C-alpha positions as CSV (number, residue, x, y, z in Angstrom):
1,X,121.5,135.9,42.2
2,X,124.5,137.0,40.2
3,X,127.8,135.7,41.7
4,X,125.9,134.0,44.5
5,X,127.0,130.4,45.2
6,X,124.1,127.9,45.1
7,X,124.4,124.2,46.0
8,X,121.6,122.0,44.7
9,X,121.0,118.4,45.7
10,X,119.0,116.1,43.6
11,X,120.3,118.0,40.6
12,X,120.5,115.1,38.1
13,X,116.9,115.3,37.0
14,X,113.5,116.8,37.5
15,X,113.2,119.9,39.7
16,X,117.0,120.0,40.5
17,X,117.9,119.9,36.8
18,X,115.5,122.7,36.0
19,X,116.7,124.8,38.9
20,X,120.2,124.4,37.6
21,X,119.2,125.6,34.1
22,X,117.3,128.6,35.4
23,X,119.8,129.7,37.9
24,X,122.7,129.3,35.4
25,X,121.1,132.1,33.4
26,X,121.3,134.5,36.3
27,X,125.1,134.5,36.6
28,X,125.0,132.5,39.8
29,X,127.8,130.0,40.6
30,X,126.4,126.5,41.0
31,X,127.4,123.3,42.7
32,X,125.3,120.3,41.4
33,X,125.0,117.2,43.5
34,X,123.4,113.8,43.1
35,X,124.6,110.2,43.0
36,X,125.1,109.9,39.3
37,X,128.1,111.8,38.0
38,X,127.4,111.2,34.3
39,X,123.8,112.6,34.8
40,X,125.2,115.6,36.6
41,X,127.6,116.2,33.7
42,X,124.7,116.1,31.3
43,X,122.8,118.7,33.3
44,X,125.9,120.9,33.4
45,X,126.3,120.6,29.6
46,X,122.7,121.8,29.2
47,X,123.2,124.9,31.3
48,X,124.5,128.3,30.4
49,X,127.7,129.8,31.9
50,X,129.2,126.3,32.4
51,X,132.5,127.8,33.7
52,X,130.4,128.8,36.8
53,X,129.3,125.2,37.5
54,X,130.9,122.5,39.5
55,X,129.9,118.9,40.0
56,X,130.0,117.2,43.4
57,X,128.6,113.6,43.4
58,X,126.9,112.9,46.7
59,X,124.7,110.1,48.3
60,X,122.3,111.4,50.9
61,X,122.5,108.2,52.9
62,X,126.3,108.5,53.3
63,X,125.9,110.5,56.5
64,X,129.5,110.3,57.6
65,X,130.8,111.8,54.4
66,X,128.9,115.1,54.7
67,X,131.7,117.0,56.4
68,X,134.0,116.1,53.6
69,X,131.4,117.0,51.0
70,X,130.9,120.4,52.6
71,X,134.7,121.1,52.6
72,X,134.9,120.3,48.9
73,X,131.8,122.4,48.1
74,X,133.2,125.4,50.0
75,X,136.5,125.0,48.3
76,X,135.0,125.4,44.8
77,X,134.1,129.1,45.1
78,X,135.3,130.0,48.6
79,X,131.8,130.2,50.2
80,X,128.2,129.0,49.8
81,X,125.2,131.4,50.0
82,X,122.3,129.0,49.4
83,X,121.8,125.2,49.9
84,X,118.7,123.8,48.1
85,X,117.9,120.5,49.7
86,X,116.0,118.9,46.8
87,X,117.2,115.3,46.8
88,X,114.6,112.7,47.8
89,X,112.4,109.7,46.8
90,X,108.7,109.1,47.0
91,X,106.5,106.1,47.9
92,X,103.5,104.3,46.6
93,X,102.4,101.4,49.0
94,X,99.9,100.7,51.7
95,X,101.1,100.6,55.3
96,X,100.1,96.9,55.8
97,X,102.0,96.0,52.7
98,X,105.2,98.0,53.3
99,X,108.4,96.4,54.7
100,X,109.9,98.3,57.6
101,X,113.2,98.6,55.7
102,X,111.4,100.7,53.1
103,X,110.4,103.2,55.9
104,X,114.0,103.3,57.0
105,X,115.2,104.1,53.5
106,X,112.6,106.8,53.1
107,X,113.7,108.4,56.4
108,X,117.4,108.0,55.6
109,X,117.1,109.7,52.2
110,X,114.4,112.3,52.7
111,X,115.0,113.3,56.2
112,X,118.3,112.2,57.8
113,X,120.4,112.8,54.7
114,X,119.1,116.3,54.4
115,X,119.6,116.9,58.1
116,X,123.2,115.5,58.0
117,X,124.2,117.7,55.0
118,X,122.5,120.8,56.5
119,X,124.1,120.3,59.9
120,X,127.5,119.9,58.3
121,X,127.1,123.2,56.4
122,X,125.6,125.1,59.3
123,X,129.0,126.0,61.0
124,X,130.1,127.7,57.7
125,X,126.9,129.8,57.6
126,X,127.4,130.8,61.2
127,X,131.0,131.7,60.6
128,X,130.2,133.9,57.6
129,X,127.2,135.4,59.4
130,X,124.8,134.6,56.6
131,X,123.3,131.6,54.8
132,X,120.1,130.3,53.4
133,X,118.6,126.8,53.5
134,X,115.8,126.1,51.0
135,X,114.1,122.7,51.5
136,X,111.9,121.0,49.0
137,X,109.3,119.2,51.2
138,X,105.8,118.6,49.8
139,X,102.2,119.4,50.6
140,X,102.5,115.9,52.0
141,X,104.6,117.5,54.7
142,X,101.4,119.3,55.7
143,X,98.8,116.6,55.5
144,X,98.6,112.9,54.6
145,X,97.4,110.8,51.8
146,X,97.0,107.0,51.4
147,X,99.9,105.1,49.8
148,X,102.5,107.7,51.0
149,X,102.8,107.0,54.8
150,X,106.6,106.9,54.9
151,X,107.0,109.8,52.5
152,X,104.5,111.9,54.5
153,X,106.3,111.0,57.7
154,X,109.7,112.1,56.4
155,X,108.4,115.3,54.9
156,X,106.5,116.2,58.2
157,X,109.8,115.7,60.0
158,X,111.6,118.1,57.7
159,X,109.2,120.8,58.7
160,X,109.8,120.2,62.4
161,X,113.5,120.3,62.1
162,X,113.9,123.3,59.8
163,X,111.3,125.4,61.7
164,X,113.5,124.9,64.8
165,X,116.7,125.6,62.8
166,X,115.2,129.0,61.8
167,X,114.4,129.8,65.4
168,X,117.8,128.9,66.7
169,X,119.8,130.6,64.1
170,X,117.9,133.7,63.2
171,X,120.5,135.5,65.3
172,X,123.2,134.2,62.9
173,X,121.4,135.6,59.9
174,X,120.5,132.1,58.6
175,X,117.3,131.9,56.6
176,X,115.1,128.9,55.9
177,X,112.6,128.6,53.1
178,X,110.3,125.5,53.0
179,X,108.9,124.8,49.6
180,X,105.8,122.5,49.5
181,X,105.0,121.4,46.0
182,X,101.9,119.4,45.0
183,X,102.1,117.4,41.8
184,X,104.9,118.4,39.4
185,X,105.6,116.8,36.1
186,X,108.8,114.9,37.0
187,X,109.8,111.2,37.4
188,X,109.1,111.3,41.1
189,X,106.2,108.8,40.8
190,X,108.1,106.5,38.4
191,X,111.0,106.3,40.9
192,X,108.8,105.9,43.9
193,X,109.4,103.0,46.3
194,X,106.8,100.2,46.6
195,X,106.2,98.0,49.6
196,X,109.1,95.7,48.9
197,X,111.6,98.5,48.1
198,X,111.4,98.1,44.3
199,X,110.7,101.1,42.0
200,X,107.1,101.7,40.9
201,X,108.3,102.2,37.3
202,X,105.2,103.8,35.9
203,X,103.6,107.3,36.2
204,X,100.2,108.3,37.4
205,X,97.6,110.8,36.0
206,X,98.0,113.2,38.9
207,X,101.7,113.7,38.3
208,X,101.3,113.8,34.5
209,X,98.8,116.6,34.9
210,X,100.7,118.5,37.6
211,X,102.5,121.8,37.2
212,X,105.1,122.0,34.5
213,X,108.5,121.8,36.1
214,X,109.8,125.0,34.5
215,X,106.7,126.9,35.8
216,X,107.1,125.5,39.3
217,X,110.9,126.2,39.4
218,X,110.3,129.8,38.4
219,X,107.9,130.2,41.3
220,X,110.2,128.4,43.6
221,X,113.2,130.7,42.7
222,X,111.1,133.8,43.3
223,X,110.0,132.5,46.7
224,X,113.6,131.7,47.7
225,X,114.7,135.1,46.4
226,X,112.1,136.8,48.6
227,X,113.2,134.6,51.6
228,X,109.7,133.3,52.2
229,X,109.4,131.1,55.3
230,X,107.1,128.6,53.7
231,X,105.1,128.4,50.5
232,X,102.9,125.8,48.8
233,X,102.6,125.4,45.0
234,X,100.3,123.2,43.1
235,X,96.8,122.9,41.6
236,X,93.8,121.9,43.7
237,X,95.9,119.6,45.9
238,X,97.5,122.6,47.6
239,X,94.1,123.6,49.0
240,X,94.5,120.7,51.4
241,X,97.0,122.8,53.4
242,X,94.3,125.5,54.0
243,X,91.4,123.1,54.5
244,X,93.3,121.3,57.3
245,X,93.5,124.6,59.3
246,X,89.7,124.7,59.5
247,X,88.6,121.1,59.6
248,X,90.8,117.9,59.7
249,X,87.6,115.8,59.3
250,X,86.7,117.7,56.1
251,X,90.1,117.3,54.7
252,X,90.0,113.5,55.6
253,X,86.7,113.2,53.7
254,X,88.1,115.0,50.6
255,X,91.2,113.0,50.4
256,X,89.3,109.7,50.8
257,X,87.0,110.6,48.0
258,X,89.8,111.5,45.7
259,X,91.2,109.1,43.1
260,X,94.8,109.9,43.9
261,X,96.8,106.7,44.4
């Protein structure tokens, strides 16, 4: 990835932060985006080759600003080779106890914000006759689990959109890699939305015992480098992707018996 230009959203913490640290060691040129400028600066300060890193604050729900953000991003290094759509928020609430506004927020951040940014960048990829979208979805984009209805819906939607983008722009040498993690040791659960839109503010055992973020990001970087179409990472939870292919009823029974909440 030496000298490649990589734009990472959700880069202020968790997976995005670790991707920045690992990619910075390769000689890649990085653009780091998230809402919090100070947090982005802290990530940059923790990376190697800081002269090759630029910060671009961005809010995924500011759809109309995406064209402007893309112009700024391209101007940093003159091109972009890879956009890693990593920004997002999770959910922990039952359907009957979830306000509709929470569903809208989940879709705006996890789906429409990613679509808006990717669509704004797509003309540049077409013009330069190459480009790569990597999208961090989830195994929840392949099957469902209680307490995550809106999150699952948004992640399923990403798969539908980016599968079609790959089909329509294969002729333009545009690649798409869908990354489907299971539980990873980040703050995703702590920051998850509850039924009234407030943050959960505590972790759960499944996330605490998930994949180490450095291990996961190393696997993710390899998958992107190999231009995989879709890949799932995790512990036993990733098996749900395969079980669903053979029996939805069996998967339903397994999920219902689990203690994941």
